[in-house]
C-alpha positions, 0 to 999 in steps of 0.5 A: 474640147474637154478632157482629163489626163488619167495621170497628174492627179492627186495620187501616183504609183511607182510605175508613173512616178516619172510623170511628176517631174516636168523635165521628164517631158511626159506631161499633161501638155505633151501627152493628152493635150498634145495628142488632142490638139494635134487631132484638132489641127489635122481636122480643122486646121492649124492654130494661128494664135493662142493664149492660155493658162498652164498651172500646177495646182497640186505641187504635192501628191500622195502615193496610192499605197504607202501614203508617202508625199512627193513633190510634183512640178508637172502641170495638172491644168491646161486651159488654152484658147486660140484662133485657127487659120480659118478664123474659127475660135477654139477652146481646150481645157485638160485636167489632171487626174480622173473625172466622173463626168467627162472622159473626152468631149470635142464639140464642133459647131458649124453653120450647117450642123454640129459634130461631137466626138466622145470617149470614156477614157482619157487616152482616147487615141487608144480606145473607141471613139463615138461620133455624133452629128446633126445638120439642117432641121435635125432636132438632136444628135445621132450617132454616125457610123464609121464609113467602111473605107476607113477599115483599110482592108483590115477586116480582122479589126472590125468591131474591135475599136475599143482595143489599144492596138486598133489605132496602131494597126490603122496607122501602120496601114496608112504608112504602108499605103504611103510607102507603096504609093497608094497615098500621096506624101503628107496626105490622109493623116500620115504623120512624119518626123517633120510633123512631130517637130512642128507640133512640139514647137507649137506646144512649146509656144503654148507653154510660152504664152501661158508663162508670159501671160501673152497672146502668141502668134503661131503663123509659122506652125502651118509652114 
């Protein structure tokens, strides 16, 4: 899984100055990486153990208009490797700033096939995702259509997946279906407060692994 942050690059503006301070809680780890590793865990299963590097390679950044130099304590590079509860190996690299090459790329290689998830923007959860796949004797990846059942009767959003509100609308539809009894609790991707606490606990353990330079076991995160 490869992605960039949008923020936490070589420059900043007034509306995003709060991102510079690691104590604000709005960091590359908690936002782009946090959303992405959450998706990985919900699709492929929880991480069992991790090791990694979290670095601040740009301790000083420049204001886009005034040229003023400001200190930055928040990280701008995250490289994490780990083992899932299934035994599969995962590798994730997130960089601050913007990339001309790759917005978001998630590649899943299985015994019977391959899947690739792509997005042009760093905040992939607020825009259009493209899914590609191949299996068996297929010689190349082909784009896979999203099954109609994922529209959840929100036909007014058909063809509008590039809009930020698209994702929010479907999350509320999932919550509605759970509240009305159409879904069983803790199923089909409906996160709750317990899920958030578990995920942020996992992020803190990833930070601990990077700080201490040691492999950390995350077995309790799946509980």
